[in-house]
Wavefront OBJ file of the C-alpha trace (Angstrom):
o trace
v 0.000 0.000 0.000
v 2.798 2.451 0.917
v 4.732 1.647 -2.256
v 1.634 2.286 -4.366
v 1.093 5.636 -2.636
v 4.731 6.613 -3.186
v 4.516 5.635 -6.860
v 1.345 7.684 -7.340
v 2.922 10.659 -5.588
v 5.944 10.445 -7.890
v 3.670 10.259 -10.938
v 1.662 13.271 -9.786
v 4.840 15.264 -9.134
v 6.182 14.357 -12.569
v 2.910 15.446 -14.189
v 2.979 18.742 -12.296
v 6.528 19.466 -13.438
v 5.647 18.532 -17.004
v 2.574 20.774 -16.928
v 4.541 23.679 -15.480
v 7.254 23.336 -18.097
v 4.674 23.071 -20.871
v 2.936 26.218 -19.600
v 6.183 28.156 -19.431
v 7.162 26.990 -22.900
v 3.755 27.986 -24.282
v 4.083 31.416 -22.668
v 7.548 31.903 -24.108
v 6.402 30.849 -27.571
v 3.440 33.205 -27.374
v 5.707 36.011 -26.263
v 8.066 35.421 -29.180
v 5.220 35.054 -31.678
v 3.470 38.236 -30.532
v 6.601 40.320 -30.122
v 7.169 43.229 -32.472
v 10.802 42.251 -33.028
v 12.118 45.513 -31.634
v 15.387 45.266 -29.781
v 16.142 47.931 -27.197
v 19.229 49.910 -28.164
v 19.914 51.562 -24.818
v 21.195 49.353 -22.002
v 19.352 49.624 -18.699
v 20.709 52.151 -16.268
v 21.859 50.224 -13.153
v 22.115 53.431 -11.119
v 18.469 54.271 -11.710
v 17.373 52.277 -8.657
v 15.015 49.376 -8.078
v 11.808 51.291 -8.894
v 13.019 52.667 -12.207
v 11.732 49.730 -14.261
v 8.167 50.595 -13.317
v 8.519 54.369 -13.369
v 6.491 54.708 -16.580
v 3.677 52.550 -15.219
v 0.848 54.453 -13.651
v -0.949 53.374 -10.513
v -3.944 51.899 -12.368
v -1.679 49.727 -14.519
v 0.181 48.439 -11.487
v -3.137 47.715 -9.768
v -4.368 45.678 -12.758
v -1.145 43.660 -12.743
v -1.330 43.050 -9.006
v -5.029 42.109 -9.184
v -4.334 39.587 -11.927
v -1.427 37.993 -10.089
v -3.408 37.847 -6.847
v -6.333 36.185 -8.618
v -3.962 33.575 -10.078
v -2.542 32.837 -6.642
v -6.056 32.459 -5.230
v -7.121 30.052 -7.961
v -9.480 32.469 -9.737
v -8.435 32.194 -13.397
v -11.443 34.066 -14.818
v -10.750 37.135 -12.669
v -7.038 36.938 -13.491
v -7.781 36.740 -17.207
v -10.062 39.777 -17.022
v -7.360 41.810 -15.254
v -4.661 40.755 -17.699
v -6.892 41.528 -20.701
v -7.561 45.045 -19.340
v -3.816 45.409 -18.740
v -3.138 44.267 -22.310
v -5.539 46.925 -23.610
v -3.768 49.584 -21.551
v -0.252 48.430 -22.519
v -0.411 46.504 -25.816
v 3.382 46.421 -26.267
v 4.072 45.050 -22.779
v 4.829 41.288 -22.938
v 3.793 40.599 -19.328
v -0.006 40.508 -19.795
v 0.331 38.293 -22.881
v 2.620 35.921 -21.015
v 0.289 35.771 -18.022
v -2.691 35.098 -20.286
v -0.814 32.061 -21.608
v -0.760 30.574 -18.128
l 1 2 3 4 5 6 7 8 9 10 11 12 13 14 15 16 17 18 19 20 21 22 23 24 25 26 27 28 29 30 31 32 33 34 35 36 37 38 39 40 41 42 43 44 45 46 47 48 49 50 51 52 53 54 55 56 57 58 59 60 61 62 63 64 65 66 67 68 69 70 71 72 73 74 75 76 77 78 79 80 81 82 83 84 85 86 87 88 89 90 91 92 93 94 95 96 97 98 99 100 101 102 103
């Protein structure tokens, strides 16, 4: 009985890892397929500080992102999708909402 339980647990863990990898791969492929091909020419400024990456994001955009991520963590995919779709409308060139929609 214990060996059967251990074998099932190993199978479930393997399936979870496979599903996670498949989801990440699908997200990456979607990101590449939907990208505009633009390559940034200016390197990031390391002295700009930790908040500089989000300096152009307004409060509403950050709230949509946070709402979507929180809904994913709470197991509410429909609410997460709605937040990420609104975020995609607000920032169509941002790859994050597209990647999160792939999950």
